[in-house]
PDB file with SEQRES, HELIX, SHEET and CRYST1 records, atoms N, CA, C and O in Angstrom:
SEQRES   1 A   83  MET THR ASN ILE ALA SER LEU LEU LYS ARG VAL GLU ARG          
SEQRES   2 A   83  ILE GLU ALA GLU GLN HIS VAL GLY ALA PRO VAL ARG ILE          
SEQRES   3 A   83  ILE ALA ASN TYR PRO VAL GLY ASN ALA ALA VAL ARG ASP          
SEQRES   4 A   83  ALA LEU THR ASN TRP ARG GLN TRP VAL ALA ASP GLY ARG          
SEQRES   5 A   83  ALA THR VAL LYS GLY GLU VAL LEU TRP LEU MET GLN LEU          
SEQRES   6 A   83  PRO LEU SER VAL GLU GLU TRP VAL LEU LYS TYR GLY PRO          
SEQRES   7 A   83  GLN TYR ASN ASN MET                                          
HELIX    1 AA1 ILE A    4  GLU A   17  1                                  14    
HELIX    2 AA2 ASN A   34  THR A   42  1                                   9    
HELIX    3 AA3 TRP A   44  ALA A   49  1                                   6    
HELIX    4 AA4 VAL A   69  TYR A   76  1                                   8    
SHEET    1 AA1 3 ARG A  25  ALA A  28  0                                        
SHEET    2 AA1 3 VAL A  59  LEU A  62  1                                        
SHEET    3 AA1 3 ALA A  53  LYS A  56 -1                                        
CRYST1    1.000    1.000    1.000  90.00  90.00  90.00 P 1           1          
ATOM      1  N   MET A   1      31.002 -27.809  10.181  1.00  0.00           N  
ATOM      2  CA  MET A   1      31.127 -26.473  10.739  1.00  0.00           C  
ATOM      3  C   MET A   1      31.228 -25.476   9.589  1.00  0.00           C  
ATOM      4  O   MET A   1      31.845 -25.764   8.563  1.00  0.00           O  
ATOM      5  N   THR A   2      30.639 -24.338   9.758  1.00  0.00           N  
ATOM      6  CA  THR A   2      30.639 -23.312   8.707  1.00  0.00           C  
ATOM      7  C   THR A   2      31.743 -22.303   8.969  1.00  0.00           C  
ATOM      8  O   THR A   2      32.025 -21.930  10.108  1.00  0.00           O  
ATOM      9  N   ASN A   3      32.338 -21.887   7.906  1.00  0.00           N  
ATOM     10  CA  ASN A   3      33.356 -20.855   8.064  1.00  0.00           C  
ATOM     11  C   ASN A   3      32.870 -19.547   7.432  1.00  0.00           C  
ATOM     12  O   ASN A   3      31.817 -19.499   6.796  1.00  0.00           O  
ATOM     13  N   ILE A   4      33.650 -18.510   7.622  1.00  0.00           N  
ATOM     14  CA  ILE A   4      33.278 -17.182   7.134  1.00  0.00           C  
ATOM     15  C   ILE A   4      33.123 -17.172   5.611  1.00  0.00           C  
ATOM     16  O   ILE A   4      32.200 -16.543   5.093  1.00  0.00           O  
ATOM     17  N   ALA A   5      33.992 -17.845   4.904  1.00  0.00           N  
ATOM     18  CA  ALA A   5      33.940 -17.845   3.438  1.00  0.00           C  
ATOM     19  C   ALA A   5      32.633 -18.443   2.928  1.00  0.00           C  
ATOM     20  O   ALA A   5      32.026 -17.906   2.002  1.00  0.00           O  
ATOM     21  N   SER A   6      32.193 -19.559   3.530  1.00  0.00           N  
ATOM     22  CA  SER A   6      30.936 -20.164   3.078  1.00  0.00           C  
ATOM     23  C   SER A   6      29.738 -19.285   3.444  1.00  0.00           C  
ATOM     24  O   SER A   6      28.771 -19.213   2.687  1.00  0.00           O  
ATOM     25  N   LEU A   7      29.797 -18.628   4.582  1.00  0.00           N  
ATOM     26  CA  LEU A   7      28.721 -17.703   4.945  1.00  0.00           C  
ATOM     27  C   LEU A   7      28.659 -16.523   3.984  1.00  0.00           C  
ATOM     28  O   LEU A   7      27.572 -16.100   3.589  1.00  0.00           O  
ATOM     29  N   LEU A   8      29.809 -15.993   3.608  1.00  0.00           N  
ATOM     30  CA  LEU A   8      29.842 -14.882   2.652  1.00  0.00           C  
ATOM     31  C   LEU A   8      29.291 -15.305   1.291  1.00  0.00           C  
ATOM     32  O   LEU A   8      28.605 -14.523   0.632  1.00  0.00           O  
ATOM     33  N   LYS A   9      29.584 -16.534   0.867  1.00  0.00           N  
ATOM     34  CA  LYS A   9      29.046 -17.038  -0.396  1.00  0.00           C  
ATOM     35  C   LYS A   9      27.523 -17.104  -0.335  1.00  0.00           C  
ATOM     36  O   LYS A   9      26.839 -16.736  -1.290  1.00  0.00           O  
ATOM     37  N   ARG A  10      27.005 -17.570   0.781  1.00  0.00           N  
ATOM     38  CA  ARG A  10      25.552 -17.646   0.948  1.00  0.00           C  
ATOM     39  C   ARG A  10      24.927 -16.253   0.890  1.00  0.00           C  
ATOM     40  O   ARG A  10      23.910 -16.054   0.226  1.00  0.00           O  
ATOM     41  N   VAL A  11      25.526 -15.306   1.572  1.00  0.00           N  
ATOM     42  CA  VAL A  11      25.016 -13.935   1.574  1.00  0.00           C  
ATOM     43  C   VAL A  11      25.045 -13.360   0.171  1.00  0.00           C  
ATOM     44  O   VAL A  11      24.074 -12.732  -0.253  1.00  0.00           O  
ATOM     45  N   GLU A  12      26.135 -13.559  -0.564  1.00  0.00           N  
ATOM     46  CA  GLU A  12      26.241 -13.068  -1.942  1.00  0.00           C  
ATOM     47  C   GLU A  12      25.163 -13.683  -2.827  1.00  0.00           C  
ATOM     48  O   GLU A  12      24.576 -12.991  -3.659  1.00  0.00           O  
ATOM     49  N   ARG A  13      24.901 -14.970  -2.656  1.00  0.00           N  
ATOM     50  CA  ARG A  13      23.870 -15.645  -3.450  1.00  0.00           C  
ATOM     51  C   ARG A  13      22.489 -15.081  -3.131  1.00  0.00           C  
ATOM     52  O   ARG A  13      21.694 -14.836  -4.039  1.00  0.00           O  
ATOM     53  N   ILE A  14      22.204 -14.875  -1.861  1.00  0.00           N  
ATOM     54  CA  ILE A  14      20.910 -14.314  -1.462  1.00  0.00           C  
ATOM     55  C   ILE A  14      20.752 -12.900  -2.001  1.00  0.00           C  
ATOM     56  O   ILE A  14      19.688 -12.551  -2.512  1.00  0.00           O  
ATOM     57  N   GLU A  15      21.790 -12.082  -1.895  1.00  0.00           N  
ATOM     58  CA  GLU A  15      21.722 -10.716  -2.398  1.00  0.00           C  
ATOM     59  C   GLU A  15      21.574 -10.681  -3.909  1.00  0.00           C  
ATOM     60  O   GLU A  15      20.901  -9.793  -4.431  1.00  0.00           O  
ATOM     61  N   ALA A  16      22.168 -11.603  -4.616  1.00  0.00           N  
ATOM     62  CA  ALA A  16      22.054 -11.641  -6.071  1.00  0.00           C  
ATOM     63  C   ALA A  16      20.630 -11.965  -6.510  1.00  0.00           C  
ATOM     64  O   ALA A  16      20.204 -11.557  -7.591  1.00  0.00           O  
ATOM     65  N   GLU A  17      19.902 -12.687  -5.688  1.00  0.00           N  
ATOM     66  CA  GLU A  17      18.524 -13.058  -6.014  1.00  0.00           C  
ATOM     67  C   GLU A  17      17.515 -11.963  -5.677  1.00  0.00           C  
ATOM     68  O   GLU A  17      16.354 -12.055  -6.075  1.00  0.00           O  
ATOM     69  N   GLN A  18      17.936 -10.938  -4.957  1.00  0.00           N  
ATOM     70  CA  GLN A  18      17.033  -9.860  -4.566  1.00  0.00           C  
ATOM     71  C   GLN A  18      16.686  -8.992  -5.770  1.00  0.00           C  
ATOM     72  O   GLN A  18      17.530  -8.722  -6.624  1.00  0.00           O  
ATOM     73  N   HIS A  19      15.429  -8.561  -5.819  1.00  0.00           N  
ATOM     74  CA  HIS A  19      14.983  -7.666  -6.893  1.00  0.00           C  
ATOM     75  C   HIS A  19      15.447  -6.249  -6.587  1.00  0.00           C  
ATOM     76  O   HIS A  19      15.291  -5.763  -5.467  1.00  0.00           O  
ATOM     77  N   VAL A  20      16.007  -5.601  -7.577  1.00  0.00           N  
ATOM     78  CA  VAL A  20      16.444  -4.221  -7.424  1.00  0.00           C  
ATOM     79  C   VAL A  20      15.747  -3.405  -8.502  1.00  0.00           C  
ATOM     80  O   VAL A  20      15.794  -3.755  -9.681  1.00  0.00           O  
ATOM     81  N   GLY A  21      15.101  -2.318  -8.097  1.00  0.00           N  
ATOM     82  CA  GLY A  21      14.429  -1.473  -9.076  1.00  0.00           C  
ATOM     83  C   GLY A  21      12.961  -1.320  -8.760  1.00  0.00           C  
ATOM     84  O   GLY A  21      12.505  -1.632  -7.660  1.00  0.00           O  
ATOM     85  N   ALA A  22      12.234  -0.836  -9.740  1.00  0.00           N  
ATOM     86  CA  ALA A  22      10.805  -0.573  -9.577  1.00  0.00           C  
ATOM     87  C   ALA A  22      10.028  -1.876  -9.454  1.00  0.00           C  
ATOM     88  O   ALA A  22      10.417  -2.886 -10.041  1.00  0.00           O  
ATOM     89  N   PRO A  23       8.935  -1.864  -8.699  1.00  0.00           N  
ATOM     90  CA  PRO A  23       8.091  -3.058  -8.589  1.00  0.00           C  
ATOM     91  C   PRO A  23       7.485  -3.421  -9.942  1.00  0.00           C  
ATOM     92  O   PRO A  23       7.225  -2.548 -10.770  1.00  0.00           O  
ATOM     93  N   VAL A  24       7.265  -4.700 -10.154  1.00  0.00           N  
ATOM     94  CA  VAL A  24       6.675  -5.170 -11.403  1.00  0.00           C  
ATOM     95  C   VAL A  24       5.320  -5.837 -11.197  1.00  0.00           C  
ATOM     96  O   VAL A  24       4.621  -6.144 -12.163  1.00  0.00           O  
ATOM     97  N   ARG A  25       4.954  -6.059  -9.950  1.00  0.00           N  
ATOM     98  CA  ARG A  25       3.648  -6.650  -9.620  1.00  0.00           C  
ATOM     99  C   ARG A  25       2.980  -5.784  -8.582  1.00  0.00           C  
ATOM    100  O   ARG A  25       3.643  -5.021  -7.878  1.00  0.00           O  
ATOM    101  N   ILE A  26       1.656  -5.899  -8.482  1.00  0.00           N  
ATOM    102  CA  ILE A  26       0.913  -5.089  -7.523  1.00  0.00           C  
ATOM    103  C   ILE A  26      -0.151  -5.951  -6.864  1.00  0.00           C  
ATOM    104  O   ILE A  26      -0.810  -6.759  -7.518  1.00  0.00           O  
ATOM    105  N   ILE A  27      -0.308  -5.767  -5.562  1.00  0.00           N  
ATOM    106  CA  ILE A  27      -1.353  -6.442  -4.797  1.00  0.00           C  
ATOM    107  C   ILE A  27      -1.999  -5.378  -3.915  1.00  0.00           C  
ATOM    108  O   ILE A  27      -1.307  -4.548  -3.326  1.00  0.00           O  
ATOM    109  N   ALA A  28      -3.331  -5.406  -3.828  1.00  0.00           N  
ATOM    110  CA  ALA A  28      -4.040  -4.417  -3.022  1.00  0.00           C  
ATOM    111  C   ALA A  28      -5.041  -5.112  -2.113  1.00  0.00           C  
ATOM    112  O   ALA A  28      -5.569  -6.170  -2.455  1.00  0.00           O  
ATOM    113  N   ASN A  29      -5.304  -4.510  -0.944  1.00  0.00           N  
ATOM    114  CA  ASN A  29      -6.289  -5.080  -0.028  1.00  0.00           C  
ATOM    115  C   ASN A  29      -7.643  -4.381  -0.184  1.00  0.00           C  
ATOM    116  O   ASN A  29      -8.493  -4.455   0.704  1.00  0.00           O  
ATOM    117  N   TYR A  30      -7.832  -3.707  -1.314  1.00  0.00           N  
ATOM    118  CA  TYR A  30      -9.101  -3.044  -1.626  1.00  0.00           C  
ATOM    119  C   TYR A  30      -9.203  -2.937  -3.150  1.00  0.00           C  
ATOM    120  O   TYR A  30      -8.188  -3.032  -3.841  1.00  0.00           O  
ATOM    121  N   PRO A  31     -10.411  -2.742  -3.679  1.00  0.00           N  
ATOM    122  CA  PRO A  31     -10.554  -2.631  -5.139  1.00  0.00           C  
ATOM    123  C   PRO A  31      -9.824  -1.392  -5.668  1.00  0.00           C  
ATOM    124  O   PRO A  31      -9.987  -0.291  -5.141  1.00  0.00           O  
ATOM    125  N   VAL A  32      -9.030  -1.586  -6.702  1.00  0.00           N  
ATOM    126  CA  VAL A  32      -8.240  -0.501  -7.282  1.00  0.00           C  
ATOM    127  C   VAL A  32      -8.528  -0.446  -8.780  1.00  0.00           C  
ATOM    128  O   VAL A  32      -8.490  -1.471  -9.462  1.00  0.00           O  
ATOM    129  N   GLY A  33      -8.814   0.741  -9.284  1.00  0.00           N  
ATOM    130  CA  GLY A  33      -9.072   0.910 -10.713  1.00  0.00           C  
ATOM    131  C   GLY A  33      -7.782   0.919 -11.519  1.00  0.00           C  
ATOM    132  O   GLY A  33      -6.691   1.046 -10.964  1.00  0.00           O  
ATOM    133  N   ASN A  34      -7.918   0.783 -12.822  1.00  0.00           N  
ATOM    134  CA  ASN A  34      -6.750   0.734 -13.708  1.00  0.00           C  
ATOM    135  C   ASN A  34      -5.917   2.006 -13.629  1.00  0.00           C  
ATOM    136  O   ASN A  34      -4.687   1.943 -13.636  1.00  0.00           O  
ATOM    137  N   ALA A  35      -6.575   3.159 -13.553  1.00  0.00           N  
ATOM    138  CA  ALA A  35      -5.833   4.423 -13.488  1.00  0.00           C  
ATOM    139  C   ALA A  35      -4.997   4.491 -12.214  1.00  0.00           C  
ATOM    140  O   ALA A  35      -3.858   4.956 -12.244  1.00  0.00           O  
ATOM    141  N   ALA A  36      -5.556   4.029 -11.095  1.00  0.00           N  
ATOM    142  CA  ALA A  36      -4.825   4.037  -9.826  1.00  0.00           C  
ATOM    143  C   ALA A  36      -3.654   3.060  -9.872  1.00  0.00           C  
ATOM    144  O   ALA A  36      -2.589   3.339  -9.320  1.00  0.00           O  
ATOM    145  N   VAL A  37      -3.844   1.924 -10.524  1.00  0.00           N  
ATOM    146  CA  VAL A  37      -2.756   0.946 -10.658  1.00  0.00           C  
ATOM    147  C   VAL A  37      -1.610   1.551 -11.460  1.00  0.00           C  
ATOM    148  O   VAL A  37      -0.449   1.438 -11.068  1.00  0.00           O  
ATOM    149  N   ARG A  38      -1.932   2.192 -12.583  1.00  0.00           N  
ATOM    150  CA  ARG A  38      -0.885   2.820 -13.392  1.00  0.00           C  
ATOM    151  C   ARG A  38      -0.158   3.901 -12.598  1.00  0.00           C  
ATOM    152  O   ARG A  38       1.068   3.997 -12.644  1.00  0.00           O  
ATOM    153  N   ASP A  39      -0.931   4.723 -11.861  1.00  0.00           N  
ATOM    154  CA  ASP A  39      -0.316   5.777 -11.060  1.00  0.00           C  
ATOM    155  C   ASP A  39       0.567   5.179  -9.965  1.00  0.00           C  
ATOM    156  O   ASP A  39       1.670   5.669  -9.722  1.00  0.00           O  
ATOM    157  N   ALA A  40       0.093   4.135  -9.312  1.00  0.00           N  
ATOM    158  CA  ALA A  40       0.864   3.511  -8.231  1.00  0.00           C  
ATOM    159  C   ALA A  40       2.170   2.926  -8.752  1.00  0.00           C  
ATOM    160  O   ALA A  40       3.211   3.076  -8.112  1.00  0.00           O  
ATOM    161  N   LEU A  41       2.130   2.266  -9.896  1.00  0.00           N  
ATOM    162  CA  LEU A  41       3.351   1.680 -10.444  1.00  0.00           C  
ATOM    163  C   LEU A  41       4.308   2.746 -10.966  1.00  0.00           C  
ATOM    164  O   LEU A  41       5.525   2.577 -10.898  1.00  0.00           O  
ATOM    165  N   THR A  42       3.764   3.841 -11.484  1.00  0.00           N  
ATOM    166  CA  THR A  42       4.612   4.925 -11.987  1.00  0.00           C  
ATOM    167  C   THR A  42       5.218   5.732 -10.844  1.00  0.00           C  
ATOM    168  O   THR A  42       6.404   6.060 -10.869  1.00  0.00           O  
ATOM    169  N   ASN A  43       4.404   6.049  -9.848  1.00  0.00           N  
ATOM    170  CA  ASN A  43       4.825   6.907  -8.731  1.00  0.00           C  
ATOM    171  C   ASN A  43       4.940   6.118  -7.435  1.00  0.00           C  
ATOM    172  O   ASN A  43       4.540   6.604  -6.377  1.00  0.00           O  
ATOM    173  N   TRP A  44       5.483   4.905  -7.507  1.00  0.00           N  
ATOM    174  CA  TRP A  44       5.498   4.012  -6.354  1.00  0.00           C  
ATOM    175  C   TRP A  44       6.289   4.582  -5.186  1.00  0.00           C  
ATOM    176  O   TRP A  44       5.935   4.335  -4.034  1.00  0.00           O  
ATOM    177  N   ARG A  45       7.336   5.326  -5.449  1.00  0.00           N  
ATOM    178  CA  ARG A  45       8.108   5.899  -4.335  1.00  0.00           C  
ATOM    179  C   ARG A  45       7.257   6.878  -3.521  1.00  0.00           C  
ATOM    180  O   ARG A  45       7.334   6.899  -2.292  1.00  0.00           O  
ATOM    181  N   GLN A  46       6.449   7.684  -4.206  1.00  0.00           N  
ATOM    182  CA  GLN A  46       5.578   8.638  -3.506  1.00  0.00           C  
ATOM    183  C   GLN A  46       4.496   7.902  -2.729  1.00  0.00           C  
ATOM    184  O   GLN A  46       4.172   8.292  -1.607  1.00  0.00           O  
ATOM    185  N   TRP A  47       3.928   6.840  -3.309  1.00  0.00           N  
ATOM    186  CA  TRP A  47       2.916   6.056  -2.606  1.00  0.00           C  
ATOM    187  C   TRP A  47       3.498   5.463  -1.327  1.00  0.00           C  
ATOM    188  O   TRP A  47       2.837   5.444  -0.289  1.00  0.00           O  
ATOM    189  N   VAL A  48       4.732   4.981  -1.403  1.00  0.00           N  
ATOM    190  CA  VAL A  48       5.397   4.414  -0.214  1.00  0.00           C  
ATOM    191  C   VAL A  48       5.651   5.521   0.810  1.00  0.00           C  
ATOM    192  O   VAL A  48       5.412   5.329   2.002  1.00  0.00           O  
ATOM    193  N   ALA A  49       6.132   6.670   0.354  1.00  0.00           N  
ATOM    194  CA  ALA A  49       6.407   7.792   1.265  1.00  0.00           C  
ATOM    195  C   ALA A  49       5.129   8.277   1.949  1.00  0.00           C  
ATOM    196  O   ALA A  49       5.166   8.698   3.105  1.00  0.00           O  
ATOM    197  N   ASP A  50       4.002   8.219   1.240  1.00  0.00           N  
ATOM    198  CA  ASP A  50       2.716   8.661   1.799  1.00  0.00           C  
ATOM    199  C   ASP A  50       2.093   7.618   2.730  1.00  0.00           C  
ATOM    200  O   ASP A  50       1.105   7.907   3.405  1.00  0.00           O  
ATOM    201  N   GLY A  51       2.661   6.412   2.772  1.00  0.00           N  
ATOM    202  CA  GLY A  51       2.112   5.362   3.621  1.00  0.00           C  
ATOM    203  C   GLY A  51       0.971   4.609   2.975  1.00  0.00           C  
ATOM    204  O   GLY A  51       0.278   3.846   3.647  1.00  0.00           O  
ATOM    205  N   ARG A  52       0.758   4.809   1.675  1.00  0.00           N  
ATOM    206  CA  ARG A  52      -0.331   4.122   0.978  1.00  0.00           C  
ATOM    207  C   ARG A  52       0.103   2.778   0.419  1.00  0.00           C  
ATOM    208  O   ARG A  52      -0.733   1.993  -0.027  1.00  0.00           O  
ATOM    209  N   ALA A  53       1.427   2.501   0.438  1.00  0.00           N  
ATOM    210  CA  ALA A  53       1.938   1.253  -0.125  1.00  0.00           C  
ATOM    211  C   ALA A  53       3.262   0.898   0.528  1.00  0.00           C  
ATOM    212  O   ALA A  53       3.919   1.736   1.145  1.00  0.00           O  
ATOM    213  N   THR A  54       3.637  -0.369   0.377  1.00  0.00           N  
ATOM    214  CA  THR A  54       4.955  -0.845   0.765  1.00  0.00           C  
ATOM    215  C   THR A  54       5.499  -1.690  -0.384  1.00  0.00           C  
ATOM    216  O   THR A  54       4.738  -2.176  -1.220  1.00  0.00           O  
ATOM    217  N   VAL A  55       6.796  -1.857  -0.419  1.00  0.00           N  
ATOM    218  CA  VAL A  55       7.427  -2.684  -1.444  1.00  0.00           C  
ATOM    219  C   VAL A  55       8.128  -3.833  -0.751  1.00  0.00           C  
ATOM    220  O   VAL A  55       8.910  -3.638   0.179  1.00  0.00           O  
ATOM    221  N   LYS A  56       7.831  -5.039  -1.222  1.00  0.00           N  
ATOM    222  CA  LYS A  56       8.505  -6.235  -0.744  1.00  0.00           C  
ATOM    223  C   LYS A  56       8.969  -6.998  -1.972  1.00  0.00           C  
ATOM    224  O   LYS A  56       8.171  -7.603  -2.687  1.00  0.00           O  
ATOM    225  N   GLY A  57      10.277  -6.958  -2.202  1.00  0.00           N  
ATOM    226  CA  GLY A  57      10.816  -7.590  -3.407  1.00  0.00           C  
ATOM    227  C   GLY A  57      10.363  -6.841  -4.632  1.00  0.00           C  
ATOM    228  O   GLY A  57      10.596  -5.638  -4.754  1.00  0.00           O  
ATOM    229  N   GLU A  58       9.712  -7.547  -5.549  1.00  0.00           N  
ATOM    230  CA  GLU A  58       9.244  -6.916  -6.774  1.00  0.00           C  
ATOM    231  C   GLU A  58       7.756  -6.593  -6.736  1.00  0.00           C  
ATOM    232  O   GLU A  58       7.166  -6.256  -7.763  1.00  0.00           O  
ATOM    233  N   VAL A  59       7.142  -6.696  -5.547  1.00  0.00           N  
ATOM    234  CA  VAL A  59       5.700  -6.487  -5.398  1.00  0.00           C  
ATOM    235  C   VAL A  59       5.419  -5.190  -4.664  1.00  0.00           C  
ATOM    236  O   VAL A  59       6.009  -4.912  -3.620  1.00  0.00           O  
ATOM    237  N   LEU A  60       4.506  -4.393  -5.224  1.00  0.00           N  
ATOM    238  CA  LEU A  60       4.015  -3.188  -4.582  1.00  0.00           C  
ATOM    239  C   LEU A  60       2.703  -3.545  -3.908  1.00  0.00           C  
ATOM    240  O   LEU A  60       1.743  -3.926  -4.576  1.00  0.00           O  
ATOM    241  N   TRP A  61       2.657  -3.425  -2.593  1.00  0.00           N  
ATOM    242  CA  TRP A  61       1.476  -3.753  -1.807  1.00  0.00           C  
ATOM    243  C   TRP A  61       0.730  -2.468  -1.497  1.00  0.00           C  
ATOM    244  O   TRP A  61       1.245  -1.619  -0.769  1.00  0.00           O  
ATOM    245  N   LEU A  62      -0.476  -2.307  -2.037  1.00  0.00           N  
ATOM    246  CA  LEU A  62      -1.305  -1.139  -1.766  1.00  0.00           C  
ATOM    247  C   LEU A  62      -2.174  -1.438  -0.556  1.00  0.00           C  
ATOM    248  O   LEU A  62      -2.804  -2.492  -0.465  1.00  0.00           O  
ATOM    249  N   MET A  63      -2.195  -0.493   0.365  1.00  0.00           N  
ATOM    250  CA  MET A  63      -2.955  -0.682   1.585  1.00  0.00           C  
ATOM    251  C   MET A  63      -3.950   0.449   1.754  1.00  0.00           C  
ATOM    252  O   MET A  63      -3.594   1.624   1.663  1.00  0.00           O  
ATOM    253  N   GLN A  64      -5.193   0.089   2.000  1.00  0.00           N  
ATOM    254  CA  GLN A  64      -6.204   1.102   2.246  1.00  0.00           C  
ATOM    255  C   GLN A  64      -5.930   1.732   3.603  1.00  0.00           C  
ATOM    256  O   GLN A  64      -5.647   1.033   4.576  1.00  0.00           O  
ATOM    257  N   LEU A  65      -6.014   3.046   3.662  1.00  0.00           N  
ATOM    258  CA  LEU A  65      -5.780   3.727   4.933  1.00  0.00           C  
ATOM    259  C   LEU A  65      -6.858   3.321   5.926  1.00  0.00           C  
ATOM    260  O   LEU A  65      -8.001   3.093   5.530  1.00  0.00           O  
ATOM    261  N   PRO A  66      -6.517   3.224   7.217  1.00  0.00           N  
ATOM    262  CA  PRO A  66      -7.506   2.816   8.214  1.00  0.00           C  
ATOM    263  C   PRO A  66      -8.636   3.843   8.307  1.00  0.00           C  
ATOM    264  O   PRO A  66      -8.436   5.045   8.131  1.00  0.00           O  
ATOM    265  N   LEU A  67      -9.823   3.322   8.587  1.00  0.00           N  
ATOM    266  CA  LEU A  67     -10.992   4.183   8.746  1.00  0.00           C  
ATOM    267  C   LEU A  67     -10.996   4.815  10.135  1.00  0.00           C  
ATOM    268  O   LEU A  67     -10.526   4.215  11.102  1.00  0.00           O  
ATOM    269  N   SER A  68     -11.529   6.028  10.223  1.00  0.00           N  
ATOM    270  CA  SER A  68     -11.751   6.628  11.537  1.00  0.00           C  
ATOM    271  C   SER A  68     -12.938   5.906  12.174  1.00  0.00           C  
ATOM    272  O   SER A  68     -13.634   5.144  11.503  1.00  0.00           O  
ATOM    273  N   VAL A  69     -13.166   6.139  13.447  1.00  0.00           N  
ATOM    274  CA  VAL A  69     -14.295   5.505  14.147  1.00  0.00           C  
ATOM    275  C   VAL A  69     -15.603   5.880  13.460  1.00  0.00           C  
ATOM    276  O   VAL A  69     -16.463   5.027  13.242  1.00  0.00           O  
ATOM    277  N   GLU A  70     -15.748   7.147  13.125  1.00  0.00           N  
ATOM    278  CA  GLU A  70     -16.983   7.608  12.493  1.00  0.00           C  
ATOM    279  C   GLU A  70     -17.187   6.957  11.122  1.00  0.00           C  
ATOM    280  O   GLU A  70     -18.299   6.554  10.781  1.00  0.00           O  
ATOM    281  N   GLU A  71     -16.102   6.857  10.336  1.00  0.00           N  
ATOM    282  CA  GLU A  71     -16.201   6.224   9.020  1.00  0.00           C  
ATOM    283  C   GLU A  71     -16.552   4.745   9.150  1.00  0.00           C  
ATOM    284  O   GLU A  71     -17.337   4.218   8.362  1.00  0.00           O  
ATOM    285  N   TRP A  72     -15.967   4.074  10.150  1.00  0.00           N  
ATOM    286  CA  TRP A  72     -16.238   2.655  10.352  1.00  0.00           C  
ATOM    287  C   TRP A  72     -17.701   2.445  10.728  1.00  0.00           C  
ATOM    288  O   TRP A  72     -18.355   1.543  10.204  1.00  0.00           O  
ATOM    289  N   VAL A  73     -18.217   3.277  11.636  1.00  0.00           N  
ATOM    290  CA  VAL A  73     -19.615   3.145  12.059  1.00  0.00           C  
ATOM    291  C   VAL A  73     -20.540   3.363  10.875  1.00  0.00           C  
ATOM    292  O   VAL A  73     -21.514   2.630  10.710  1.00  0.00           O  
ATOM    293  N   LEU A  74     -20.245   4.374  10.037  1.00  0.00           N  
ATOM    294  CA  LEU A  74     -21.088   4.609   8.871  1.00  0.00           C  
ATOM    295  C   LEU A  74     -21.052   3.448   7.890  1.00  0.00           C  
ATOM    296  O   LEU A  74     -22.065   3.123   7.271  1.00  0.00           O  
ATOM    297  N   LYS A  75     -19.904   2.829   7.748  1.00  0.00           N  
ATOM    298  CA  LYS A  75     -19.756   1.757   6.768  1.00  0.00           C  
ATOM    299  C   LYS A  75     -20.227   0.400   7.286  1.00  0.00           C  
ATOM    300  O   LYS A  75     -20.885  -0.344   6.559  1.00  0.00           O  
ATOM    301  N   TYR A  76     -19.895   0.072   8.536  1.00  0.00           N  
ATOM    302  CA  TYR A  76     -20.152  -1.273   9.055  1.00  0.00           C  
ATOM    303  C   TYR A  76     -21.108  -1.324  10.241  1.00  0.00           C  
ATOM    304  O   TYR A  76     -21.510  -2.410  10.657  1.00  0.00           O  
ATOM    305  N   GLY A  77     -21.476  -0.179  10.790  1.00  0.00           N  
ATOM    306  CA  GLY A  77     -22.314  -0.158  11.980  1.00  0.00           C  
ATOM    307  C   GLY A  77     -23.707  -0.692  11.718  1.00  0.00           C  
ATOM    308  O   GLY A  77     -24.161  -0.754  10.576  1.00  0.00           O  
ATOM    309  N   PRO A  78     -24.376  -1.074  12.789  1.00  0.00           N  
ATOM    310  CA  PRO A  78     -25.731  -1.620  12.634  1.00  0.00           C  
ATOM    311  C   PRO A  78     -26.681  -0.531  12.110  1.00  0.00           C  
ATOM    312  O   PRO A  78     -26.560   0.646  12.450  1.00  0.00           O  
ATOM    313  N   GLN A  79     -27.604  -0.960  11.292  1.00  0.00           N  
ATOM    314  CA  GLN A  79     -28.636  -0.072  10.750  1.00  0.00           C  
ATOM    315  C   GLN A  79     -29.928  -0.325  11.524  1.00  0.00           C  
ATOM    316  O   GLN A  79     -30.493  -1.418  11.479  1.00  0.00           O  
ATOM    317  N   TYR A  80     -30.379   0.699  12.228  1.00  0.00           N  
ATOM    318  CA  TYR A  80     -31.582   0.564  13.047  1.00  0.00           C  
ATOM    319  C   TYR A  80     -32.785   1.095  12.278  1.00  0.00           C  
ATOM    320  O   TYR A  80     -32.715   2.148  11.645  1.00  0.00           O  
ATOM    321  N   ASN A  81     -33.878   0.360  12.338  1.00  0.00           N  
ATOM    322  CA  ASN A  81     -35.126   0.800  11.727  1.00  0.00           C  
ATOM    323  C   ASN A  81     -35.877   1.656  12.736  1.00  0.00           C  
ATOM    324  O   ASN A  81     -35.949   1.319  13.918  1.00  0.00           O  
ATOM    325  N   ASN A  82     -36.430   2.752  12.268  1.00  0.00           N  
ATOM    326  CA  ASN A  82     -37.261   3.593  13.153  1.00  0.00           C  
ATOM    327  C   ASN A  82     -38.600   2.916  13.330  1.00  0.00           C  
ATOM    328  O   ASN A  82     -39.316   2.666  12.361  1.00  0.00           O  
ATOM    329  N   MET A  83     -38.934   2.623  14.569  1.00  0.00           N  
ATOM    330  CA  MET A  83     -40.202   1.943  14.856  1.00  0.00           C  
ATOM    331  C   MET A  83     -41.129   2.867  15.565  1.00  0.00           C  
ATOM    332  O   MET A  83     -42.251   2.483  15.896  1.00  0.00           O  
TER     333      MET A  83                                                      
END                                                                             
């Protein structure tokens, strides 16, 4: 059986392992240039506030904003040949 003291020890251990501070790694779901990577790591709080990124642990996850219907059709829609 677990008691409160052992649960508190577990919580303290888990919290001690958590990363605190600026992200040190970056992952993106779209191609990102070096300048954008430097900007994202430097201004990561603003990127998160703008909805362009999230932070999980020590990793900054860059997410491409969703396309509008018109943008999606232009990018992925079928191309018809004029006959």
